[in-house]
VEXDREN-829105 format. One record per residue (C-alpha): z, x, y. Coordinates in steps of 0.001 Angstrom, whole numbers, plus 500000, padded with zeros to 6 digits. Example, Ala and Ser with C-alpha at 12.3 -4.5 7.8 and 13.67 -1.06 7.14 Angstrom:
<sites>
507800512300495500
507140513670498940
</sites>
This chain:
<sites>
500000500000500000
500923502789502430
497690504609501688
495644501451502318
497328501030505710
496629504676506616
492988504263505624
492712501161507807
494210503038510753
491785505919510148
488825503558510429
490312501818513453
491097504996515392
487815506766514692
485584503767515305
483990502916518625
481548500229519645
477934501171519067
475416500776521859
473499497535521408
470938498007524174
468178498976521778
469109496579518984
466348494263517820
466992490487517892
469240489446515038
470803492888514482
474543493319514964
474792497108514918
472770500223514135
474264503014512037
472811506340513139
470393507384515861
466730506369515878
465805508434518939
463160511105518317
462379509507514955
458744508562514381
459281506795511060
457115508817508669
455365512157508225
454048513551511515
450520514915511143
449862515894514786
452090516741517755
451361517355521441
453608517817524466
452751517074528084
452163520073530408
455479519429532202
457399518773528974
458526515288530045
456627513407527362
455267514120523912
452894512439521486
453050512125517720
450539510956515168
452196509709511994
450895508377508732
451420504653508227
450271504910504583
448000501912505168
444782503863505872
445844504174509511
447690506561511796
450169505497514481
449808507414517755
452999507192519810
453765508476523308
457469509250523777
459862509870526645
461148513408526070
464450512668527838
465462509512525984
463565510116522747
462361506516522798
458724505422522381
456811504423525475
453831502868523677
452153502920520292
448582502482519128
447060502225515659
443924504156514694
442017504672511453
443251507827509723
439795508626508332
438188508436511772
440864510305513735
439917513977514303
442679515404516496
444269515362519946
445115517682522834
447238517238525969
446127519188529032
446535519021532823
443903516288533149
445388514033530466
445839513569526760
442652513161524732
442165511986521151
438844512328519323
437944509482516973
434674509016515082
432738506098516550
433089502822514713
431955499326515543
433826496197514364
432158493609512159
429831491183513909
429317487774512367
428503488159508677
427775491890509034
430227494587507989
431857497058510346
429912500289510880
430897503953511196
428784506601512954
430185509925511663
427731511982513775
429151510452516971
432651510172518400
434784508652521129
437195510504523407
440168508291524135
442604509161526931
445774508082525139
448011508909528129
446340506158530169
447961502820529237
444895500978530556
442373503055528614
440294501251526005
441622501992522519
439115502717519735
438737499647517501
440649499655514216
438221498982511399
439354497121508276
440822499115505411
440517498436501726
437488499049499572
435855502418499015
433183503088501628
429495503267500738
429338507054500912
432521507703498953
435016507557501816
438227505787501010
440370503776503360
437922502430505964
435959499430504755
432661499787506621
429063500887506285
428663504664506355
425118506058506863
423603507985503981
421741510656505980
424724513050505744
424957513976509446
428611514069510425
431444515781512283
434145516931509883
436624518804512079
437510519423515719
439328522206517542
440432522147521189
440927524693523929
444563524948525004
444078523220528352
442056520375526860
438905521265528789
436690521859525761
436347520532522231
434441522149519388
433206520004516514
432038521270513129
428777519378512471
426698519260509327
423594517553507992
421942517618504591
420488521089505263
422234522728508236
425609523429509799
426591523985513409
429480523967515854
428932521836518955
431047522713521995
431591519993524615
433252519620527992
435995517095527251
436433513819529112
436984510146528176
433865508558526708
432763505931524215
430048508215522808
429449511956522563
426013511424524104
427698511163527511
429448514535527194
428079517832528448
427283520067525475
428101523664526376
426511525214523301
425157524553519842
426168527420517564
423819527373514588
425547528315511327
422451527947509183
422458526525505662
425671528296504589
427914526970507341
431611527781507687
434766526829505830
436874526774508976
436794527707512663
438945528139515777
438278528134519526
440028530283522127
442441528833524677
439852529173527468
437117527637525320
434793530643525698
435131532213522251
434717530769518782
435749532273515431
434256531031512157
435543531790508670
433651531832505391
434975532288501903
433430535123499911
431020534267497119
433702535252494619
436031532210494495
438952534403493363
438675536737496339
441667536637498676
439566537320501774
437506535589504444
434539536799506419
435406536218510089
432736536057512801
433414535866516536
430929533994518771
430389533978522523
430231530271523384
428129530755526518
425404532818524827
425810531721521196
425730535367520067
427878536458517108
429803539694516665
429781541849513562
431595540009510720
434860541499509462
436896540871506359
440362539418506823
443016538134504380
442567534574503183
445813532640503613
446803529002503615
446820528948507426
444424530326510013
446684531397512873
444230532766515438
445696534099518688
444804532206521902
442359534933523020
440596534678519613
440895538442519116
443486538562516325
444587536719513214
448238536353512182
448601536361508377
451475535794505978
452530538759503822
454783538696500747
455959541988499223
458421542963496494
461629542704498518
460447541473501921
458100538957503502
456765538395506989
453618538411509128
450930540944510050
448312541002512810
444614541610512027
442179542647514773
439087540401514455
436841543041516045
437877546120514066
439619544600511028
442631546848511608
446032545678510450
449370545934512282
452737544976510863
454578542343512886
457795541249511201
459631541537507903
462613539676506429
464437540389503196
464515537724500525
467808535851500591
469747535555497365
468411532649495314
465244532266497376
461793532383495891
458705533523497755
458187531421500913
455252529030500893
452674529753503580
452498526364505252
453910524564508280
453135524002511927
452595526709514513
451784527107518206
451534529857520830
453225530053524195
450860529850527213
450941533634527683
449764534100524108
452456536697523550
454862534573521491
454134532693518290
456269529753517184
455690529383513446
457346527180510818
457725528409507261
460124527920504365
462325525370506150
462726527534509276
460891527959512581
460630531482514019
459778532601517539
457967535967517209
456983538433519921
453451539538518970
453527542630521187
456920543987520188
456592542681516637
460077541223516418
461873537923516005
463114536381519271
464936533412517785
465013530596515250
464724526845515697
466755525081513007
467982521589512298
465147519991510347
465672518803506787
462430520493505748
459687522782507088
458254521369510352
454718520093509854
453774520401513532
454757522593516505
453759522328520177
454537524229523389
454254522749526881
451670524260529249
454409525408531647
456060527298528779
459465525664529216
459557523335526211
458927523624522481
458580520585520221
458888520639516432
458313517762513994
458665517356510234
457408515232507350
460407512933507724
459370511961511264
462101513835513158
461083515481516448
463243518109518136
462819519570521631
463885523080522561
464372525223525644
461671527849525142
463591530584526965
466949530456525180
465792528952522585
468281526119522250
467925522438521312
467682519971524165
468621517006521971
471054516575519115
469803514776516008
472786512516515326
473222510864511963
470783511480509118
467913513867509864
465765512378507114
465274508882505678
468251507159504106
467461506700500426
470683505170499110
473574503105500481
476708501636498909
479411499346500297
483062500148499781
485072497795497549
486586496108500619
483196495805502321
484267497633505497
482728501078504904
479221502185504008
478330505342502087
474808506734502539
472728509586501167
469548510885502810
466813513414502131
468596515760504540
471001516291501616
473996514814503422
476471512129502431
477752510107505366
480512507531505706
480214504752508305
482335501968509723
480199498910509093
481535496837511986
480994499401514750
478303501716513377
480574504721513938
480050507722511665
483405508629510135
482572511539507828
479581513729506992
479324516097504037
476405518487503680
474867520018500577
474704516769498591
472235516402495730
470055513358495092
472579511955492555
473792508671494037
477270508992495629
479854506315494930
483278505011495918
486196505141493495
487512501672492519
490383501822495042
487986502763497853
489997505818498959
487705508530497545
484004509231497170
482225511067494367
478994513010494818
477230516086493454
476834519256495486
473666521237496074
473520524917496931
470634527369496612
473060529979495316
474725527958492505
473925524983490270
476400522654491974
479003520281490507
480422516775490687
483219516597493263
485563514045494825
486566513874498489
489398511967500079
488112509593502759
491216509863504915
491343513677505138
487829514696504089
489364517226501687
488198517784498134
490570516353495532
490587517218491813
488789515024489314
490925513889486354
490918515776483049
487703517272481754
485682515556484462
486658518465486705
484259520658484705
481196518449485150
477946519796486551
475992517591488990
476026513960487805
475580510413488973
478802508433488483
478946504653488004
482279502872487616
482820499941485264
483448496584486971
487149496745486071
487412500329487398
489072501646484234
486151503745483014
483287505630484581
479803506439483308
478285509788484281
474714510854483613
472375513659484545
468633513950484298
468055517605483402
464661517161481766
462460514549480164
464026515197476741
467641515907477632
469499513278479634
473199513423478740
475450510402479254
479243510321479043
481825507546479346
485249508623480644
488619507007481014
489069507212484767
492856507556484885
492992510508482486
489520511988482553
489338511705478760
485822511468477289
485383508205475362
481747508521474273
478632510611474867
474962510645473868
471570511981474934
468667509792475919
464960510543475982
463924507308477691
461217507575480330
462907505357482921
466536506369483021
469250505044485351
472089503701483195
474795501362484381
477240498660483280
476527495000482665
478460492652485001
481216492096482413
481452495833481651
480894495461477912
477392496929477793
475709500020479186
471975499621479819
469506502504479815
467658501200482863
468088497864484693
464696496617483514
464931498014479988
466181496057476933
467808499221475530
471610499151475622
474822500576474133
478401499524473617
480387500574476693
483453501657474686
481895503476471738
478462504450473032
476875503035469878
473358501680470208
473144497866470243
470238495544469446
467881495286472438
468695492702475080
465300491087474535
462370491571472194
459530489732473885
457115491682476097
457589491212479827
454973492224482320
456732491537485618
460248492875485680
462127495223487980
465475496113489435
466679494113492397
468267495973495320
471998495748495895
474679497468497966
477043497618494995
476337499190491595
477551496082489732
476224493621488911
472664494852488672
470120492090488235
466528491935487065
463691489681488080
460842488637485848
458163485968485601
458080484279482171
455248482013483294
453213481173486367
455625478561487710
458978480253487889
460877483468488558
464272484041487025
467264486295487731
469064487759484721
471853490260484168
470838493810483324
471840494704479784
472569491119478660
469534488986479570
471903486212480683
470557483874483330
472532484382486535
472187480832487873
469833477926487784
468206478664491107
464531477975490778
462400480760492240
458915479336492543
455901481468493338
455201482250496984
453154479601498761
450732479943501646
449866483605501067
453448484779501552
454063488384500418
457474487345499111
457323489126495784
455818492388496964
457715495570497747
461470495831497235
463570492677496893
467236491782497334
468835488434496465
471567486857498572
474742485880496754
474261482354498086
471078482101496014
469296480247498803
467355483164500177
466118486626499365
464798489539501414
461523491318500793
460134494461502447
456633494194503869
454743496425506338
457864498171507685
459533494815508283
461695492364506372
460846488839505359
463756486476504724
462371484060502180
463517480746500785
464282480990497085
463153477472496284
459596477954497589
459141481683498144
458014480933501686
459029483078504660
461830481701506798
462309484502509239
460922487960510001
463162490898510933
461634493969512564
463570496877513978
462759500009511973
460036502581512404
458686503470508991
458971501991505529
462141500201504438
463989502244501800
467344500455501495
467761496710501303
470832494698500357
473078491755501240
476820491968501713
478753490213498903
479298487067500980
475583486867501876
476279486764505626
474731490141506442
471684492112505374
471544495906505514
468256497764505842
467392501443506214
464003502698507306
461975505786507992
463773506138511343
466830507451509425
469104504583510514
470732501520508970
470583498140510663
473104495386509995
471543491927510427
473334488606510822
471512486330508357
473810483322508503
472212479965509160
474188479654512405
472746482985513624
469136481807513397
467645481871516936
466254478454517852
463030477753519680
463209475724522889
461502472784521206
464066472718518403
466954473087520857
465739469997522712
465310467889519569
467981465164519539
466827463080516568
468927463944513528
466592461866511363
463566463961512404
465482467165511780
466492465974508310
462919464939507536
461790468465508434
464573469899506282
463447467777503349
459675468189503513
458758470884506027
457595474413505396
460369476945504963
460242478316508525
460337474847510109
462922473586507644
465207476516508330
465010475902512075
465909472268511470
468842473314509277
470024475731511971
469780473003514622
471769470578512473
474377473299511906
475094473281515655
476213469628515272
478418469713512139
479578466083512350
476045464751512756
474736467010510008
477435465723507653
476614462087508455
472948462703507616
473903464497504406
476104461572503278
473260459167503971
470651461220502073
472639462853499257
474411461066496420
475851462480493203
473055462899490676
472768460301487925
471631460710484346
468369458838484813
467497460418488164
464125462163488040
463842465691489387
460641466970490987
459680470131492807
460153468230496081
463674467050495195
464660470530494040
463600472006497380
465407469290499353
468583469632497289
468556473411497634
468241473214501417
470831470451501811
473444472225499666
472823475443501613
473435473553504875
476705472069503597
477875475491502407
477042477014505791
479037474302507609
482122475163505506
484301472439507012
486879470355505197
484538467358505217
481498469358504025
483525470833501163
484702467340500212
481069466187500026
480218469187497864
483019468185495493
481558464690495244
478105466090494518
479568468495491942
480909465464490025
477400464190489322
475309464493486171
476276467952484792
472729469028483957
471283468016487329
470159470725489715
472039469119492633
475276469091490638
474995472695489575
474124473883493063
477122472070494529
479424473708491955
478028477144492742
478488476546496478
482116475608495936
482702478715493867
481224480877496592
483416479201499169
486436480371497215
487383477001495776
488420476503492161
485710475227489857
485572471474490316
486089469467487161
484211466142487045
487175464480485282
489354465014488351
488673461805490281
</sites>
């Protein structure tokens, strides 16, 4: 008791109200910081000349990119635009504006398909909010010439631009052009245009029939360097040729090392290449005129490290003297003249995919595949913004037993503890493996597995109140990294590790003593064991029929034998119970217990109507049974269980939704997205925002008629409006609802009406509404209305109503 009080005081004293200024409608609180978070992998990055704004291009994973302009002070987006990923060819931000090059496409006209002109392009000034945005062509089928993503007609003549490079100030753009028989680089003076035909072409550098594998242009746009692979495909060299853009004359080709990246200096005179030796690694500088090599930097391999991978973003300072290069999870600032490291930019969860430096040389921007952008003072170099909360997407979340705390794990390898009411971060532990962390049954301790490049890690426990590590009981203290799942009664714990495809050890322990009760190895393909809701069975995977006895570990007969095509794990914020969803026929979806195949309740989940995407993506079921949540296009649809139709749409994350779950009482929904934060939504009926028309509706009969026969969105608004007048709503319910009789016929329409009406009465939760539910629960036992009323009473905390008690 004393410890529980201390834990409550700890939460109370460390919590503070979260800022709600940027909360989307319907959200109560945000856990973590979504500033400087793009939402998904950043492919391109540019920073304004004065460093006050920056632009990102991220992958939406729907055959499109999202180009966003951000305020560099607040880290919040100013505006966003969608563009086809296949047509986008790069961007640059110079003194005259920010320009993006996009292959020219024309939308569909009438019965004709959209068209793409790969030998022509648009230059869009993305910094001008009034500038015309290139049209977004439909995505889907494979294009006529083998392109995927953009559904349009592609010409067959083969003439096309495949790549673009830009001068540092954005004055010139060079495009690699090819036809069926020839290659060339076209250099243009850059300005906004809807077709390249309106641009001034500075030069046409003919590359003949062989062409080039890659190319770069100098910062002043006057020099071009092309690279060709040697005829021998195993050769680790390029042939580099330097061209004068004004005259089109090439220099004598030289051989240079062939690396993963072509880091050409701004003056186009040298190439920076990655070097890995026996005990050290670093970078060297190759002169593109003479082919001479000069050593730049070397670092010794750190204990436990392998050879760094030569990939990541890079950029030069305006003087061309310093190189900012990302590699192996770090970003180095290197002096090219002195050949030494000037500093490191750290704080990303992985190697930055893009780097940019402002034209005035005062700001550096770095971005990673998780969508995090960080800004740095180029002179110190020190971060200008702190990345609070998770620095990578949240992949897992679990509620504490009392429902007041939330435990999260993200790809930044941190475990974080949050106060759910305020959004305050209470604890953060680094070096956490992907094994799902969990609360102990009393809610005072968390278990998670450590990660360290220097050792294999282990399963540990930490006290929530102090943050200190506490010993695990008995032989559990010797466990290597594991996922731990407690039985519903808290007396035993299941631990499992996935070492390899053929060796996945499982153990069941007595929690109080740490004594091993059972163990076995599994070679199942899908493997994420857990307990059935009653704790008697351990399943191999929530959607698998394989199971074992929870006390002895002995294999049991499968939970089902019939083949099931549509079955998967439902999302939840607690490890137990874990439910499955499957479609036994075309008319109905059912919810069953993992490991037992028992039907959870007689809530009829009909297929989605009206083109609703209800059963796509990840799904979570509310404990009330009346609604479920489904992820779709970075947003959340709240859907009605009885029809599968969408009631309400919740949008507030940037990037795909990764965590989805209702609180045990069904009043709140938690979501986590690519912006590394968790949003807590109020999904009670009374919290539904009403339209002006619904607010003004005064006819209870019309509202009830909409509840009974309207589409889910309209019906839910009517239910919410009735909920604002509890007495009137109850009068209508007494007029329309009677205890079910034995001969009463049930139809799809009556099931939907009963489901909605019972949900309304449960939401009212008044003495009179509960009394009506008791009356309805005394009806024909097999009737849907009767069963739903009983379930509602149980959820409201009342004892199961017995029909004989009259």
